[in-house]
N, C-alpha and C positions, 0 to 999 in steps of 0.2 A: 443361543437360539435354537428352536425346534426346527431342524432341517427337513425340507421336502425332497425326497429322492425318488427319481424314476428309474427303476431297474428294467433293463431290456435284455433278455436272453431267451433263446428258442428252447432251452432245456428246462422243463418244468421243475425238475428236482432241484436244479440250482437256484431257480427263482424262489422256491419255498425255503431253502436254506438261508438265502440272503434276507427274505422277509423276516424270518424268525430272529436272526441275529440283529438286524438293524432296528426292528420294532422294540426289542428288548433294550436297546440303547436310547430309546426315546425318539427315534426318527419317524417321520410320517413317510410311508412307503406305498408306492403303486408300481405293480410289476406288469409287464406286457411281453408277449412272445416274439415280437418282431419289430423292425424299423417302421413299417406302415402304422402299426398300432401306437407306436411311440409318437409318431407325428400327430395322430388323432388326439392323443392325450395332451399333448403340448398346445393344441388349439383351444382346449377347454380349461387347462389348469397351468399354473406356473410352478416350476420346480427349481430348487436352488442348485441341484446337482443331477447329473445323469450318469448312471453306471451301466455301461453297455458291453455286451460281448463283441469281439471283433468279427468273428466268423459266424454267420447266421444264414439260414435259408432265405432266398430272395434278396433284398437289399442288405448289404453288409454293414457292420458297425462303422467302417470307414465312410461309407455312403451316408450313413445317418449323420456322422460328425460333420461332413461337409455341408449337408442340408441345414442342419441346425445353426452352425456358426455363420452361415450366409445371412440368416435372419437376425440372429443375436450373437455377435462376436464375443460378448463377454460371458456367455453361458459356460458354466464349469462342467467338464466332461472328463470321466475317468473310464478308461478302456480295460476290458478284461481279455486276456489272451492265453492260449496254450503255448507251451515252450517253443513249438516249431514256428510260431508266428510273432516272435519278439521283435523282429526287424520291422514288421509292419506296424506294431504298436509304437515303436520309436518314430516311425514315419508319421503316425497319427499325432504325436506330441509336436512334431514340427509343423503340423497343420493347425494346431491350437488346443489339442487335448491337454488337460492339466497333468495327468499322470497315467501309469498303467499298472495293473496287477496281473501276476502270472497265476494260471490255474495249475493244480488245485489251489484254491484261495486259502491263505492262513488267516484265522480270525483276528489276531493281533495286528498283523500287517495291514489287513482291510481297514480296521478301525483307526490305526494310526494315519493311514493315507486320507481317510475321510476327514479326520481332525484337521490335517494340514489343508485340505481342500476348503473347509469351512472357515479357517482362518483366513485364507486367501480371499474367499468370498466377502468376508466382513471387511477386510481392508479395502477391497474394491468399492464396497458400499459406502464406507466412510470417506473415501476419496471422491466419489460422486457427490456426496453430501456437502463436502468441503468446496468443490468446484461450483456447486449450485450456490452455496453461500457467498462465495467470492463473487459470482456473476451478479447476485442480487445487490451486494454492496458496491460494486464497481459500476456506479451510475456513469461515470466517465471513464474511458480507457486509461489504464496504468495508475489510476488514483483510487486508493482503498479508504473507505470510510462509510459508517452507518449512523454516525452521531448526528443529531439534528443540525448542528452547525455546519457539518460537511454536506449534508443533504441540501442546505441552502446554497452552498457554493456550487454544487452540481446544477442546481435549478438555474442559477445565473449563467453558468457556462453554457448549458443547453439553449438558453434563451437568446444569448448574444453572440454565439460563435459564428453564425451565418452572417452577421453584419460586418461593416468595415470600420466601425468605430474604435477609437483608441481605448485601451483598458489599462487601469492602474491596479496592481496587485499589492496589498499590504500584508506582511507577514514577517515573523521572526525568522532568522537563519534556520534552515533545515525543515521548514514547513511544507516545502514542495512548490515553491513559486514558479519554477521553470516547468514542472510537470503540468501546472495549470496552464501556463502560456502555450505549451505544446498542445494540450487538449483543445484549447480554443482554436488553434491553428488548424488541427486535424479535423475539427468540426465545421470548418469554413469552406467556402469555394475555393480557397487558396491552398487546399490541402496538398495538391500535387506540384505546388511550387516551393521554392526553398524556405526553410526556417533557420535563421541565424540568431544566436544568442551571444551577447557580450556583457561581461561584468564591468560595469563603469569604475568599480573601486580597484580593479586589477590593472588597469591601463594608465600609464603616466599622462599627466595632463598635456604634455608636449606632443604625445602620439595619438591622442584621442580623436582629433579632427580627421587625421589621415586614416585611422581605423574606420570611422563612420563614413566619410566622404570620398576617400582615396586621395592619390597625389599624382602629379605629373613627374616625369623624369627630370631630375636636376633640381626639383623644388626645394630640397634640403639636403644636407650631408647624408650620404647613404641611399639616397633616392635614385637608384641606377636604372630604373625603369618605370613606366607607367603602372599604377596599381589601382584596381577598382576597390572602393570602400564597401561596407556591408550593405548600404542602401542601394547601391547599383547591383551588387551581386544577389541580393534578395528580390530583384525585380518580380512583381506579381505575387510575392510571398509575404513573409512576417519577419519583422525584426523585434527581438526581445532585448530590452535594455534593463538588465538587472542592476540593482542598487543605484537607481537614477539619482538618488539624493546626494551621491558623491561627485556629480558633475560640477566643475567650477562655473562661476557666473558667466564668463565669457563663452564657454562652450554651450551653456544653456541657451544663450542668445542665438547662437548658430543653429542649434537643434529646433528651436521655435520657428526660425525662418524656414528651415527645410520642411517642417510640418505645415506651415501656412501656405507656403508657395508650391509645395509638392515638387520641389527640385533642389538639387545640391550643386556645389561647385567643387571640383578636386582642389586640393592644396596645390598652389602654383598654376592652376588653370585660369582660363579667361572665358570659358563657356558654361552656362548653366545647363545642368542635365536634368531632364524630367524623370520623376520616380513614381512608381506606384507600388507602395508597400503599406502594410498594416503595422502599426506600432503598439507593442504591448510593453509596458514598463512595470518594474517592481521596486519595492523599497521596504527596509525595516525601520525607516525613520518616519516621524510625524512631519509630513511636508508642510502642513499648515503652520506648525510651530517654526519650521525652518523659514517660512515665508516672514513670519513676525521677526524673526532674528535678522532677516535680510540676506540669508545665504541661499534662498531659492526664489526663482522669479514666479511671481503670482500669475502672470499671463501664460507661462509655460505650464504651470500646474493645472490650470483650467483646460488647456488643450489636451493634457494627458488624462485628466480625471473625468473623462465622459462617462465611463463605466467603472465602478470601483468594486473589487472584490477583497473582502477581509478574510484571510486565512487564519483559522484558530491555532493557537499553539497546542501541542500534544497534551499538555497538562489540563487543558480545558475540554478535551474529548476522550476522557478516561475509558469510556466503553469501546473505544477503537484500539486501545493498547494491546489487548490480548488477540484481537483479530490480526492486527499488524505483525504482532510477534509470531503468530502461527504462519502467516504468509512468508515472512523472512525465514523461518524454520524450514519451510518447504523449499525456498529458493536456494538456500545454502546448506541444505541437509546432506548432500552428497560429498561435501568437502571434508568432513571429519573422518577419523580413522575407524570409527564404529558407527553402525546405523543408530540414529537417534529418533525415538519414537515421539517425544514431546518435551514439554517444559514442566517441571515439578510444581506442585502447588506452592511451595515455599519460595521458589524462584519467581513464579507469577506474582506473588504478593509483593516481593521487592520491586518488580517492574511496575505494578500498579501504584506503590506508595512513592515512587521517585518522581521528582519535579521536571525531568527531561529539559534542561535548558537547551540542548542541541536538538530537540524535537524529533521528528521521524528519522532524519538522518543518523542521529545519535543512537536511536533504538535499533536501527538496522545494523550499525557497527557492533552494538552490545550482543545481539543474537548471533552474528557471524562469529565473534570472539567466543561466545559460550559453546557454540557447536565445535569449534576447533580445540577448546580446552577441555571439554567434558570427557570423562572416562566411563560414563554410565549411558544407560539407554535414555535418560532424561537429562536436560540441562538443570543443574542444581545450583543453589546460591553461591557455592564456592567457585562456580564456573564464571560468574558475573564479575564485572570490574569492581575494584574495591570501594569506589565511591557510592555504589549502590548499597553494598553491604554495610559500609561504615555509617551511612545516614540511618539505617534501620536499627543497627546494633547499639550505636552510641547515642543517637538522639531520640530513638523511640518514636519516630515519625515527626519530631519537631525539625524545623529548618536550621536549628542552632544547638549546640551543646547546652544542657541545662546546668547552670553554675551551682557549685556546691553550697554557696551562701544564699541561694535562692534568688528570685526576681521580684521586682515591683510590677504586678500585673497592669496596673493603671498606666505606668510609664510605657510599658510595652504596647498596650492598646493604643495610647496617644501617638507613639512612633509610627505604628502600622497605618493609622488613619492619616498621619501627616504624609507618609510616603505615598500612599494611594492617591491622596489629593495632588501631590506634586506630579505623579505619573499621569494623572487624569487632566492635567493642566488646569486644576482648581475648578473643574465642572463636577458638581455633586453627583448628578446622575451617573456619570462614568465611574466615578470613584466608588459609589455604592455597589456597582456591578462588580468591580474588582474585589471588593470586600465581601460579597455575598450578602449584602444588607439591603434593606429597603430604603428609599430616599429619606423617608421621615426619620428612621432610626440613625442614619448617619448625620442628618442635620441636628438631631438631639445631642449626638455625641460631640459634634463640632462646637455647639454652644456650651456643653458640659466641660470640655477641655479648654475652651477659649482659643480654639485654633483659628487664626486669621490669615488671610492672604497677604503675603509680603508685597511691598511696592517694588519698583524696578531696582532700587538701591539694596533690597534685601531687608528693609526695615518692616516690621509687622505693622499693619494698619487695620482699620475696622473691616470685618469680613465683608467682602463683596464677591460673592461667588455667582458663577453662572448656573442657572436652574438645570439645564439640560445640555 
């Protein structure tokens, strides 16, 4: 960068010497004889660095330092001082000066100090740009994403947060379902009330009712006192039910009643207790398919699914991978044994090519591990987990090892289409999206390979697919 330097010194000969040295090095230089003139220059021009004498007639360099930093705390200032005023220069650094130089100035020491100062200025600017970038993509607090699919998630959150409607969040493990739930809570009028989260898959069926609704003393073995459940404890706030698809049918019925009646009864209790909570639930299961299987109540589903949010997996928001990696690099950067400046291009390519089955949570762990393992200024491929490197080195980007005897491309294509149709519950439009095809292209390939929807017994029959 071509640095702009303001030189402030009441000795004309000193200003001329500095002018000559600095201009020869390519700096743009303006010199003034005192603090008042320096203030006037700063009102009309911007300078990257101010090089000022400490002892001057009128306002001193210390006075100038305090005046400048009061208006611009990040302005870079280097003090010049005679030997007898070194203590004052140190005091100036405590007040915010970048460094000081002793007179008579040595050319090499001067230039080295200025190089360090401009490296510092560059880092500050990069940090400000990063903060600005993060602010732009953090449309919702604590959630990072600039991909169109994430922007749609942010749009829904901002639109519905203020309501009291129930919300159902769909997303794979590690996509940030609880973060979304918390963002909805924080954006609502309930933000100053409790937010309680419970993982329905982590609580045994025998304890789930007590966890949600509470229990009375003596209601079961070990119930030595009355305990409030989550619904009572979160009065006025939000209850987040993660992995709602894991609730058994009996508990689903009790939850449905609590939602409909807005009241609960503790285990062993005889009195109904009114509740005022917002319910947000989340799942990585297809609940509509669970309904068809008879393992999830349809009436409960419609109570929960008033507003639906679909969180995309990380593999579908590739443009966010680098941004998230940089965020986690900054978050965990202080943990390593040496300062880490970034992630190498080779390592970034591995991150971009990986399928991320564990989504954002897995990426965070990978970056934290890379920072702890690296012995360089950048995270390198060898610092990343073996599964990322193995996929790239062995498979060359394929999700499987290429067999030495070769493959049948048509058989591979047929298997991929069949798996996509099964994943999409035999809805052509959904399967086409999974495969990155148009509807007509997939329809042609289904006819080409004779792929037909199986009946309930698993036997193939004439294709009867849903269109959308």
